[in-house]
N, CA, C and O atoms as a DFTB+ gen file, in Angstrom:
296 C
 N C O
     1  1      30.807       3.306     107.669
     2  2      30.440       4.738     107.082
     3  2      31.339       6.020     108.007
     4  3      31.429       6.070     109.233
     5  1      31.878       6.892     107.114
     6  2      32.342       7.599     107.646
     7  2      31.838       8.877     108.038
     8  3      30.624       8.971     107.859
     9  1      32.299       9.725     108.439
    10  2      31.679      11.190     108.999
    11  2      30.653      11.680     107.640
    12  3      29.427      11.576     107.622
    13  1      31.502      12.222     106.560
    14  2      30.651      12.679     105.556
    15  2      29.826      12.163     105.153
    16  3      28.861      12.899     104.946
    17  1      29.623      10.629     104.776
    18  2      28.376       9.611     104.831
    19  2      27.572       9.962     105.987
    20  3      26.441      10.221     105.575
    21  1      27.633      10.072     107.078
    22  2      26.651      10.097     108.051
    23  2      25.531      11.211     108.098
    24  3      24.341      11.220     108.411
    25  1      26.646      12.352     107.548
    26  2      26.450      13.787     107.765
    27  2      25.295      13.595     106.507
    28  3      24.125      13.933     106.683
    29  1      25.754      13.039     105.286
    30  2      24.303      13.338     104.028
    31  2      23.415      12.035     104.208
    32  3      22.522      11.911     103.370
    33  1      23.502      11.241     104.981
    34  2      22.075      10.265     105.296
    35  2      21.055      11.177     106.070
    36  3      19.859      11.353     105.841
    37  1      21.967      11.778     107.181
    38  2      21.138      12.716     107.904
    39  2      20.351      13.592     107.043
    40  3      19.243      13.836     107.521
    41  1      20.593      14.138     105.916
    42  2      20.358      14.826     105.340
    43  2      19.329      14.848     104.227
    44  3      18.565      15.757     103.903
    45  1      19.509      13.444     103.638
    46  2      18.735      12.330     102.962
    47  2      17.340      12.327     103.584
    48  3      16.228      12.489     103.081
    49  1      17.851      12.029     105.166
    50  2      16.450      11.690     106.133
    51  2      15.466      13.081     106.066
    52  3      14.251      12.910     106.160
    53  1      15.806      13.948     105.964
    54  2      15.665      15.424     106.648
    55  2      14.748      15.795     105.262
    56  3      13.585      16.182     105.377
    57  1      15.330      15.652     104.098
    58  2      14.707      15.556     103.013
    59  2      12.951      14.763     102.686
    60  3      11.894      15.123     102.168
    61  1      13.324      13.927     103.142
    62  2      12.554      12.860     103.029
    63  2      11.323      13.477     104.218
    64  3      10.170      13.573     103.798
    65  1      11.567      13.810     105.426
    66  2      10.664      14.504     106.125
    67  2      10.179      15.385     106.137
    68  3       9.335      15.538     107.019
    69  1      10.411      16.414     105.225
    70  2      10.255      17.719     104.512
    71  2       9.212      17.103     103.134
    72  3       8.142      17.681     102.945
    73  1       9.446      16.409     102.601
    74  2       8.191      15.588     101.953
    75  2       7.031      15.293     102.273
    76  3       6.117      15.529     101.483
    77  1       6.791      14.716     103.489
    78  2       6.545      13.936     104.351
    79  2       5.408      14.624     105.310
    80  3       4.233      14.350     105.556
    81  1       6.185      15.498     105.672
    82  2       5.248      16.518     106.940
    83  2       5.673      17.883     106.320
    84  3       6.769      18.392     106.559
    85  1       4.647      18.491     105.434
    86  2       4.291      19.496     104.548
    87  2       4.140      20.897     105.341
    88  3       4.487      22.016     104.963
    89  1       3.473      20.479     106.646
    90  2       3.260      21.621     107.459
    91  2       4.790      22.079     108.322
    92  3       4.801      23.136     108.953
    93  1       5.631      21.478     108.291
    94  2       7.217      21.654     108.735
    95  2       8.282      21.347     107.599
    96  3       9.364      20.784     107.768
    97  1       7.869      21.731     106.650
    98  2       8.584      21.853     105.004
    99  2       9.792      22.645     105.453
   100  3      10.833      22.125     105.853
   101  1       9.611      23.698     105.372
   102  2      10.427      24.397     105.753
   103  2      11.580      23.873     107.008
   104  3      12.716      23.411     106.904
   105  1      11.030      24.068     107.777
   106  2      12.094      23.379     108.902
   107  2      13.337      22.215     108.678
   108  3      14.534      22.179     108.961
   109  1      12.175      21.102     107.877
   110  2      13.134      20.097     107.524
   111  2      14.347      20.185     106.372
   112  3      15.405      19.568     106.254
   113  1      13.607      21.405     105.448
   114  2      14.887      21.600     104.502
   115  2      15.906      22.610     104.679
   116  3      16.737      23.063     103.892
   117  1      15.585      22.927     106.221
   118  2      16.694      24.010     107.114
   119  2      17.561      23.117     107.541
   120  3      18.768      23.333     107.649
   121  1      16.792      21.689     107.904
   122  2      18.210      20.703     108.623
   123  2      18.534      20.182     107.540
   124  3      19.745      20.031     107.702
   125  1      18.169      19.597     106.012
   126  2      18.817      18.918     105.572
   127  2      19.899      19.833     105.061
   128  3      20.984      19.292     104.845
   129  1      19.762      21.520     104.759
   130  2      20.838      22.039     104.556
   131  2      21.780      22.147     105.451
   132  3      22.924      21.945     105.043
   133  1      21.596      22.479     106.863
   134  2      22.683      22.295     108.383
   135  2      23.738      20.913     107.695
   136  3      24.944      20.898     107.446
   137  1      22.667      19.835     107.544
   138  2      23.672      18.258     107.708
   139  2      24.607      18.234     106.328
   140  3      25.620      17.538     106.272
   141  1      24.226      18.946     105.384
   142  2      24.892      19.105     104.268
   143  2      26.074      20.065     104.864
   144  3      27.260      19.774     104.711
   145  1      25.839      20.702     105.240
   146  2      27.096      22.325     105.365
   147  2      28.217      21.423     106.732
   148  3      29.411      21.544     107.007
   149  1      27.454      20.823     107.127
   150  2      28.293      19.833     108.327
   151  2      29.136      19.079     107.263
   152  3      30.335      19.353     107.212
   153  1      28.629      18.159     106.411
   154  2      29.432      17.384     105.708
   155  2      30.254      17.729     105.113
   156  3      31.243      17.030     104.893
   157  1      30.067      19.144     104.585
   158  2      31.131      19.676     103.869
   159  2      32.439      20.516     104.733
   160  3      33.492      20.990     104.308
   161  1      32.035      20.478     105.689
   162  2      33.183      21.054     106.731
   163  2      33.730      20.459     107.888
   164  3      33.287      19.324     108.064
   165  1      34.470      20.805     108.662
   166  2      34.867      19.804     110.087
   167  2      34.758      20.682     110.961
   168  3      35.422      21.672     111.271
   169  1      33.484      20.022     111.472
   170  2      32.934      21.178     112.815
   171  2      33.245      20.158     114.324
   172  3      32.781      20.491     115.414
   173  1      33.938      19.136     114.164
   174  2      33.659      17.865     115.201
   175  2      32.819      17.108     115.194
   176  3      32.037      17.009     114.249
   177  1      32.761      16.232     116.471
   178  2      31.745      14.986     116.474
   179  2      30.285      15.385     115.776
   180  3      29.971      16.571     115.666
   181  1      29.350      14.231     115.277
   182  2      27.977      14.696     115.087
   183  2      27.311      13.603     115.702
   184  3      27.768      12.461     115.682
   185  1      26.595      13.817     116.069
   186  2      25.239      12.746     116.595
   187  2      24.433      12.385     115.865
   188  3      23.802      13.333     115.397
   189  1      24.043      11.195     115.428
   190  2      22.524      11.338     114.592
   191  2      21.840      10.175     115.367
   192  3      22.360       9.264     116.011
   193  1      20.493      10.464     115.121
   194  2      19.697       9.236     116.016
   195  2      18.623       8.997     114.692
   196  3      18.248       9.848     113.886
   197  1      18.357       7.936     114.736
   198  2      17.586       7.282     113.770
   199  2      16.822       6.273     114.543
   200  3      17.306       5.624     115.471
   201  1      15.411       6.158     114.044
   202  2      14.631       4.778     114.611
   203  2      14.453       3.659     113.604
   204  3      14.353       3.823     112.388
   205  1      14.430       2.724     114.128
   206  2      13.975       1.051     113.580
   207  2      13.241       0.370     114.537
   208  3      13.578      -0.168     115.592
   209  1      11.968       0.516     113.865
   210  2      10.994      -0.294     114.676
   211  2      10.726       0.311     115.952
   212  3      10.751       1.538     116.050
   213  1      10.463      -0.450     116.975
   214  2      10.233       0.497     118.344
   215  2      11.636       0.886     119.019
   216  3      11.342       1.155     120.184
   217  1      12.789       1.020     118.878
   218  2      13.882       1.164     119.122
   219  2      14.434       2.350     118.305
   220  3      14.333       2.319     117.079
   221  1      15.204       3.736     119.135
   222  2      15.894       4.754     118.929
   223  2      17.785       4.289     119.094
   224  3      18.483       3.885     120.025
   225  1      17.938       4.501     118.174
   226  2      19.620       4.469     118.416
   227  2      20.423       5.310     117.988
   228  3      20.118       5.871     116.936
   229  1      21.540       5.625     118.573
   230  2      22.466       7.012     118.340
   231  2      23.925       6.600     117.873
   232  3      24.799       6.002     118.500
   233  1      23.922       7.108     116.566
   234  2      25.719       7.005     116.361
   235  2      26.284       8.336     116.169
   236  3      25.864       9.258     115.470
   237  1      27.597       8.249     117.124
   238  2      28.124       9.202     117.256
   239  2      29.484       9.067     116.412
   240  3      30.318       8.167     116.509
   241  1      29.507      10.497     115.320
   242  2      30.861       9.825     114.809
   243  2      31.901      11.305     115.229
   244  3      31.644      12.509     115.206
   245  1      32.718      10.794     115.471
   246  2      34.027      11.545     116.107
   247  2      35.122      11.988     114.918
   248  3      35.398      11.258     113.966
   249  1      35.602      13.105     115.111
   250  2      36.038      13.707     114.050
   251  2      37.774      13.171     113.195
   252  3      38.441      13.523     112.222
   253  1      37.864      12.069     114.392
   254  2      39.105      11.192     114.244
   255  2      38.316       9.902     113.285
   256  3      39.100       8.973     113.094
   257  1      36.717       9.650     112.566
   258  2      36.435       8.708     112.057
   259  2      36.098       8.189     113.167
   260  3      36.458       9.301     113.553
   261  1      35.812       7.700     113.969
   262  2      35.749       6.806     114.922
   263  2      33.990       6.342     115.493
   264  3      33.681       7.007     116.482
   265  1      33.331       5.761     115.222
   266  2      32.238       5.770     115.521
   267  2      31.624       4.669     116.487
   268  3      32.006       3.499     116.441
   269  1      30.376       5.247     117.607
   270  2      30.550       4.796     118.575
   271  2      28.650       4.939     118.513
   272  3      27.993       5.932     118.200
   273  1      28.180       3.626     118.915
   274  2      26.811       3.552     118.792
   275  2      26.110       2.989     119.717
   276  3      26.721       2.052     120.232
   277  1      24.997       3.184     120.175
   278  2      24.267       2.804     121.054
   279  2      22.821       3.260     121.528
   280  3      22.681       4.308     120.899
   281  1      21.523       3.055     122.368
   282  2      20.577       2.914     121.770
   283  2      19.931       4.260     123.090
   284  3      20.388       4.511     124.205
   285  1      18.978       4.757     122.500
   286  2      18.598       5.954     123.241
   287  2      17.064       5.672     124.037
   288  3      16.148       5.255     123.327
   289  1      16.830       5.885     125.373
   290  2      15.577       5.341     126.107
   291  2      15.009       6.113     125.579
   292  3      15.465       7.079     124.967
   293  1      13.873       5.799     125.735
   294  2      12.721       6.310     125.351
   295  2      11.916       6.990     126.842
   296  3      10.813       7.531     126.755
């Protein structure tokens, strides 16, 4: 996954969260817009966290396209 697609995936996740969390809909839509802006620009490294089951993971996309992966302690 390249940097642009990582940002687009994060924007999609924020839009889904906006639909599910109506109380904070505006916040999540602003986050989605921010990730879309990042996907279109070249603002440097991007860190994306996501949850799978009971583990939270972290992806860091460097500007060079290098992808680092790890887990985030809870």
